[in-house]
N, C-alpha and C positions, 0 to 999 in steps of 0.2 A: 505493499500499499504507500502510495506518494507520501514522504512524510510533512508535508504541509497542511496534506488532508487530513492525517493524524493532528495535527498540531491544531487547525481550523474546529477540527471535533472536539479537541478536548476545551477549547475555550468557551465553545457554546454550551458544554455541560459545566462547567465553570460557575458562566452567566447562570444558564437556566435553575444550576443549587443555590447563590445569591440572591436572584428574582423572588425563589420556593421562600426563602428565610426572612426575606422583608416582608413578601406580603403575607404570611404566615403569624407574624408579629407584630400587626399594625399599631399595637400600644405601646412600645418600648422604642426609646429611645438610647441608640446603643445596649445595653446591659440595663438600664433603669424603666420603669414603668412610670407613663403617664400620669400626668393628674390634671385636675379640672377643681375650681372654685365656684358656687352657685350661689348667686343673690337669694336671702330667704325674705328677706324685709321687705316691708313696701317701700316704693321713691317715693313716698310722701312722708313727713313725719316731724314731731316736735320735739321741743328739748325733755328730757327724760323717758322718751322713744328710745330703743335701741337699735342699732344695725347690726342683722346676722346672719352670718355667711356658713356654707358649711364645704369641705377641702374632702374630698373625694379622689380614690386612682380610675382609670378607664374602664375600671371594671366592676367599678360601683360600690369598692370596700370605701367603709368610712375611714380616716386617717385621720390621729388621736394623739395628743401630746406633740403635732409639728408647730414649730415657731412661726406665724405670719407677721411680716411688717406692713401698717397702715401709715397711709398718707392722707389726711384730711385736709382740702384747700377750698375756703371761699372763693376764689379768681381773685381776690383783691391782693394778692400777695399774703395771705394769712395760710400760713400752712404748719400744721400740726402734725406728727408721728405717733405711732404707737406701735407697741411689738404685743399680741396679745399670742394663747397657746391653745390649740383647738382641746377641745373636751372629750369625751368617750365617743359620744355622736359625730365629731368629725365638725364641730362646730365651732365658729370664733364670734365673739360678739363688741361690740364697741358702744358704750351708753351714750349720748348725747348729753351735753351738759354746756349750759352759755354760750350756744352759738349762734351765729347772728342767721339771724329769716333771709332767705334765697337760696340762691342752688349754688351746692357744694359738691367738688369733685371728690370722689371716694377711691382711693386702688389700694387693694390687696394685694400682697406679693410675696408668693411661698420661692423660697430661693431650693427647695429639694434638699434633698441627700443622697448618703449612696446607694440608695435603693429606687429612688422616687426622682423625678426629672420634676422642676420647677414652674410654678404658672402664675397668671395673674388675672386679677377682677378688677376692670373699672368701671364703675356707675356714677352716674349724677343722680346725687339725693338732693331732695329742695325740704328745707325745713320751712314749715309756716310757725305765722306769729301764735306766742303763750306756748305754755306747757302743757304736756299729757297729763291726762287722768291716770296714765297705767302707771303702774311700782314698778320699774324697770329693776330695781335694786333685787324684787323679791326675786330676779332671774342670775343675781350674780353670781358666776361661779369661777372656778379656776381659768375660763376663757378668757372672762371681761380684761378689757384694758384695764390701766393705772388711771388715775384720776385727781384731778385735786382737791377734790371734795367728797366726802361719801355721798354713795345716790341712798343707802341704808345703815345708818349709823347704827341702830339697835339692832341689826342682823348679828345671830349666834353662827360660827363656826362651828363646824362640828369635828373641826379638830383643836379646837378650845377648850379648854377647862373653867373659862373665864366668868366667874357671876357678876363683874363689873359692867355695865354700859358704859360706862366713860370712858371714851376713849382720847388716846393721844395721838398729837400728831407730827411726823418725822419731817421737820421741812427738805430734807436731803434726797430724801424718796419719794418725798408727795404722797406718805402710805398713812393711812392711821392704824392703831395698832391701840389694843386693852392692858388691863395692869398686869399680865402675864405675860406681855410682851410679841403679843400674838394677830399676825394684821387682821383685820377686817374688812372686808370688801373687796372689789378689784379681784383680778386676775393671780394674786398674791396672797390672796382668802387664806387662813390657816400655815403661813410662814412665818418665820422668828424675825422679829425686826432684828435681833443683835445681828444674824445670819448675812440681813441683810446689807448692813450698816457694812459686813466685814467686806464686803465685794465693793465697797465703794457707792453702794446707796444703789445701784443696779442688781437688783434680783435673777437678770439674766445673765450674767458675766460670764460664768462658764459654760453657755449655751450656743453665742456667738461665733 
């Protein structure tokens, strides 16, 4: 058999195998599984409401314990950055507090890791005048972003033995903690304020 014909056949076989591998694994990028984020909350909200989104892989599996960075801008040069960690249902939350009425750009970015590729969610949120009647603090959990003021200062942490509802404010981290040094509310709920201080006020220092 002609040598050039053999080489041509081998090339066709190799290309065919490569194409089969690509099309039979459409949900992967390299060795990583693709991810996506979906907005769960309404496009029109008020202060006191919370923005809610969910992180999944392309097979629909919920991704918990993943850090997501949020950029929140009102289009007038006022930009805010938050870090949230998804809960056991793959959900992340951002409680709206003291935001101006109007359109705001919301961008959630998941950087990915060794197993999952990154993904980005971009939405326009319209904040209307007034405060919501709903108590977003009731939905506060380990995924909710840090806030300068507590949404529910009398909430009890399941990880705390505190019997005192008086909270102290830590200026460096912007967190509130009880008499036992346990953070109350926000995504750091139940963490030790002393441990956070050791990280220079950044509870996610070891996760960056």
